[in-house]
N, C-alpha and C positions, 0 to 999 in steps of 0.2 A: 380653197385655201383652207378654210376651216375646217373642213373634213381630215385634210391630213393632220392638222394639230390635234385634233381628238383621238386619233390614231397613236400617236407620239406619246399622248399622256396615258392611255390605256397600255401601251407598252412598257413604259417606263413603270408604272405600278404593278403590272405582272411580275417584271422583273425584280422589283424592291420586294415584294411578297414572296417569291421565290428564294431570295436570298435570306429573308428572314427564318423562311421556315428551314432551310440547311444550316442556317447557325444556330437556331434552336434545336434541331436532331443533334447536332456535333457537341453542343454545351451540355445537354441531358445526357448523353452518353459518356461524355468524360466525366461529368460530376457524378453519375453513379459508379463508374469504376473507381474513381478516386477517393470517395468519402464513405461508402457503403460496404465495401469489400477488403479483405487481407489476403494475401497470397502466402500460401504454407507450402513447405516441401516434404514429400514423403518419398523415402528410400526403400524402394521395393526388391527382395532377395528370392523372389519368385516369379513365375511366367505371368504377364499381364493380359494376356491373350484375351481378345474381345472388348478391351478397353480402350476407347478413344478420346479424342479430344472433344469438349463440350458434352463428355458423359455426365451425368448427374452424380452430386456428392450428396449423400444423406447423414444427417447427424441423429443417432437413435432414431432412423426410420422417416426424419423429415427432412424435405430438401431443401439445404443450405448454401448449395452453390454448384460450380461444375470444374471439370477438368480443363486447365489452360495448356499445359504441355506435357510431352511424354517424350523422355530421351533415355538413352542406355549411357552410363557414366563412363568417361574416358578413363577414369582411373583403375575401376572395377568392372570389367564386362559384365559381370554377374549382376550387378544394381541396377536397376531401373531407376530413374529420376522423375518424379511426379510432381508438376506443380498444380494448385487447386485456387481458386478462388473461393473463398468463404465468406459469408457475411460476417459482419464486424459484431454483430450481437450473439453470435453462435460461442456458446460457452466453452470454448475448447481448453483445456487444463493440460497438466503432465500427466494425468491419467487417461486422456485420451489416447485410443490406438485405432490406427487406420488399417482396413480390410478389405480385400476384392469380394466382390460379392455378385451374385447373378438375379435378375429379377426371375420370377417364379414361371411365368408363363411365355414370355417374349425370350427369356435365355439373353436378355441384355447386359453386359458387365457395367457395373458402377462401384465407387469407392462408398463404402461404409465407415462412419466415423462412430465409433461406440466409447463411451464413457461410464463406467461402474462407479465413479465417486471414489476409486481407490486412492487417488491423488489428486486433490483439488487447488493445488498450487498454481500461479499463472505463469505462462511459458515466457520464458526470457532469452533474447539471442545470443548466442556466444560469441566471443570474438571472431571475426573474419567470416561469421554465416550472413549470407544476404537475405535469406528466410528462416522464420522460424520451421523446425522440425517435427513434425509428427510422427512417433514412434509407430509402428507396424505389428500387426499380430497374425499368425498365420490363417490363410482361408480357409474355408469349409473343405474345398479340393485338397487343399495340403493336408489337413488334420485328417482327412479320411484315406488318404494314401499312407500316411505315417500309421495309422490305426490296422490297416491292412498290411504293412510291412510286418508289424509288431505281432499280428496274427500269425503269418506265414512263418514267422521265426519261431514263435510257440509251438507250432504244429511239426515244426521240423525237429524240435527238442523233443517232444513226446514220440515222435517216430524213432528217433534215434533210441529215446529210453527203453522203448517197447522192445527194438531188435537185440539191445544188450540184454534185456530179460529173458529172451527167447533164444539166447546161445545153447550150446548143447550142455554146458557146465550148469547151467540154470536149470535147463529142463531135467536133467539128472537127479538134482536136489528135490526138485518138485516131485517126481517119481518117487524119490526115497522117503518122502515126508508121507506121501499117501499111501505106502507100502506101512510104514511104521503104524498109521491110523486102521490100517485093515488089521494088524497085528493086535493092536489095542483093543479093537471092538472084538476079536476072536477070543481074546483072553477074560473079558468082560462077560462073554454071554453066559457060562457056567455060574458064575456067580449072581448072574441075574435071576437066573432059573430057579438055584437052591433058596434066592430069598422070596421066590415065590412059594415054594415050599415051608418056610419058615413062617409066614404070614398067619396061619391059623394057630400054630402055638404062641406066637407072640400075641394074638388078639385074646387067647384063653387066660394068659399070665395078666394082662390088663384087666381082664374080667375080675380075676381073683384078687388082684391088688384093690380095686373098687371096692369090692365086699369087705375085705379086711378094714380100708379105711373108714366105712360105713359102721362097722362093727366097733371101732376103736372111738369112732365119734358118740356112738351110743352108750358106750360104757363110762365114757369120759363125763357124760352129762347126768348119769345115774349116780356115780361117785360124788359130784357136785351136789346133788340133790340130798344124798344119805351116805356119808362117809362111811358109817358103820358097814356098809357091804363089803369093804374090804377085809374086814373080821368075820362077819358072820356069813358071807356069801349071800347069794340071792335067794336061799330057803326062808319062808315065812317065820316069824318068832313064834316060840310057844306063848299063848295067852296067860295072862297073869291072873290071881284071885279075884274073881268078879267080872272076869271079861268073858265075853262072850266070842 
């Protein structure tokens, strides 16, 4: 009889302990969800392929939460509605932008929150909003696709311009310009050759001018020292009485 009573007490103790463990787990999970996280909404207008529920949410590279739900908007099929749970202490502002990103090696998609401090005002719910809405920025794939499209357009414009330059009328104009340049070259050839013949004479003239200039400088210096040279010339004066 005593043995049965002991089994009963042990069984009750195990049941009570198990109940306390279950209640504790429920309380902890409910408390974390209610007090430590805030639900935000993101409206994506691009493909979210690879993104899944429970995928990480990073703020400037730091893990701050996870994806709660992903669904297509019933009002606009091109919009994907993403709900994310983010830690309450995450400094999300009006300048924060959400963008789809990929892990380098694993290729796993996640949602990146980026804030460059352009607008540090706090977010406020608008009338009728269930959640605070974080604005989006185009992902790297979208930016790359846009850049490639612009490059293709630029190449097409260059191709069209080249084709328009190479039409028959422009080719004739280029040919005419080349012929005119050839005619001018042929006309200048005799002039260039004659200039070679004039070079020796021009050189002699320059030498003569240099000699004349040198003589004028010498005469000017002599007149400055002895003005009488203008009247008597450069002949030596006759000696006076008593002069030798």
